[in-house]
N, C-alpha and C positions, 0 to 999 in steps of 0.2 A: 578502414581498417575494421575487419571484422573481430569481434571480442566477445566472449561468454566466459562465464565463471558458476561454477557449481559448488555450493557449500554445504556439507552434510551434516554439521554439529553448529548448531546456533544456541548460544547460551547467554542467559540474562536480559537484559533490555538495551535497546540501541535504536538511533533514528537513521533514516533513511531519507537521503535528499537527492532523489532521482531526477537528473536532467537528460541526458541523452541514454537512459537505459530503461528496459522493462524487467521488472523482477517479479517473477512466480514463486510463492511460497506454499510448498505442499506439506501438510501436517500428517504425520504417521501414525503418531500416539500421543495422547494428551491433548490438550488445545493451547492456541495462541491468542493473545488479545492484539489487535492492530487498530491503531488510530489513524484514518485517512484524514488528513487536512483538508482537502478539498471536497471530500463528501460529508464532512462535518459530523462524524460519527465513529464511535468506537464498536469493533464487533469480536466477538468470540468467535474463533476459528477452529473447530475441533476435528478429530481425526477423521481422515478420509475426504476432507475439504481443503481447499486453497484458495489462496487471495492473491491478487496482484498490485504491484506498486509500479503504475505506468509513468510515462515521461512526465517531467515538470510536477511530479507529486510529492509531497512531503508526508512522512509517515513514521509513527513510533511504534515499535514491535516489542512484546514482552514475550518472551518464550516459556517463561516458568519452568517447568521440568518437562516440557514435551520434546517428542522427536519431530523433526522436520528437514526438509531440505530445500535449500533456496537456488534457484535458478536465475541468473541475471545475464540478459542478452543486451548487445547494444543498438542504437537504432538502425544503422546499416543493416543487420540482419534482418530485424523485423520489416522494414521497407523492401527489402529484397525478397523476403519469402511469403509476407504475409501482410501487405499495406492495408488491407482491409480490416484488420484487427484494431488499427488505431481508431477508426470511425465508431467501432463497436464499444470500446471503452469510454468514447466521449458521450455515448447516448445511453450507457446501461450502467446499473449499480454493478461494480466490480469488488465489493467487499468480502462477499460469501459465494464461492463457487464449488460444487462438488465433482469429484474425480472418483466417485466409487465405481462406475460403469467403465471406467479405463485404468483402474488401479494397475493391475499387473503390468498392462503395456507401458503405461507412463512410468512405472519404476523400472522397466527392463530399457527403457530410452535413456532414462537419467544414468544409469549403472553404465551403459555403453558409452554415454558422452563423458564421464568422468575422464576416461581416458585421453580425450582430447582437450580437457579443459586448459584454458591459457588466457593470458591477460596481454599477449604479443600478437605480433601479426599472425592472422590465421586464413588458409584458403578453405574455403567451404568446399570440402570433398563430398562425395554423393553420400557417404555413411552419415556426416554430421548434418548435411541439409536435410536429408530424408528425417532425421530423429529430432532436429529442432522444428521442422515443419510440422510434425505430427503433432507436439507439443502445442504449438500456435494455433493449428486447426481445430484441436479440442476446445483451446480457449474461445475461439471464435464462436464454435457452436453452444459452449456453456453461457457466453456474455449473451447470446441471441435468447436465452431463456429466462434472462434476469428483467427486474424491473426497470422500464426506461426512466432516465434521468429528468427532472424538470427541466423546461427549456430555459429557466432562469437561474440554473445552477451554477454557482459561481467556479466554473473550472477554470484552471489557468489558461486554456485555450480558447476560452468563450470569451472571458472578460480579465483584462490585465489591471493587476495590482502592484503597487511598489513592492519589489522584492524584500527591502528591509522592513516594512510593515507586515507582508506575510510571514516572514521569519519570526518576527516578534510575536506575533497572534498564536504562531505555531508551538512557539516554545512555551509561551504562558498558558496554553492550552495543556500542553503535557504537564505542567506544574500544576494546573488545576485538578488533574485526576490521578496525579500521582502523590500529591501531599494534600489529602483531603483537608486537614486541619490547618492548613496555612491561609491566614485571611486573604480575601481577594484585594485588599487594599495594598497588603505586602507584596502580592504578585505583580500589580499594576506598577508599582515602584520600581521592582526588581528588573521589569522589562522595558523601562524607558517612557511610561506613560505617565502625564503629570500627575494624575491622581485615579482613585477608583472610578469616578463619573466619567473620565477621558477614556480608560481602557475598556469601561462597560459599553459605553457609545461606539468604539472601533470594533469591540468584538460582536456587538449585535449586529451593526452595519455589515459585516462580513458573514456571520453565521445565522442570523436571523432568530438568535436567542441570547440571552443574557448570561455572563459567565456564571452566575449563581444557577440558574435554570439548567445549564448544560451540565455543570458540576453535579447537581442532585439528581437528573437523569441519568448520568453515568453511574452513580453510586445505588440508585434502584434497581438499574439493570444488572449491577454486579451482584447485588444482595440476592434478587430473586432467580440468578442463573445458577 
């Protein structure tokens, strides 16, 4: 089944647990904060830029007062129209991409696709195919200009982790960055770790950084940006 959805108004903060979907978030005004679980980073995405949430990625998005559009496409559409894009996001940093040079064209395609948005059975007619293909081809080109990822990056399609442990570390990380005054020991307990030491060991094994250092790095970035 072919499915896609376009959401024009994003308010507040929310988590995305993409399994069989690719999400592209285009920022038109202001900026958003996005935490990509498998990239181990929080990124500010300003106006004129976009980010993607690929298959099997966990993310936390805070839209603040920005204006942005979220385009969500299921795996069948991606595999049918642009299978090559999957290898590109496996090997390149997809957290911050620019669409300045394609801004008007992308906006036109999105506006036209809104009329076809559906979460039911959808036949890919010529117009829909053309417009989604354009977005995916721009994405492939933009990913090719990005920094290659380290070969030992803990991407879910490169290295397997227990889903339950992934989710606990993801949820705990969101707590770390959204509640800076909450103790790490309390966070460890809240998410089912034996104690702070157990949490720190699991966190560092996955992210190659301690929870304390990760939080300090995030707060430092937010202060200077």
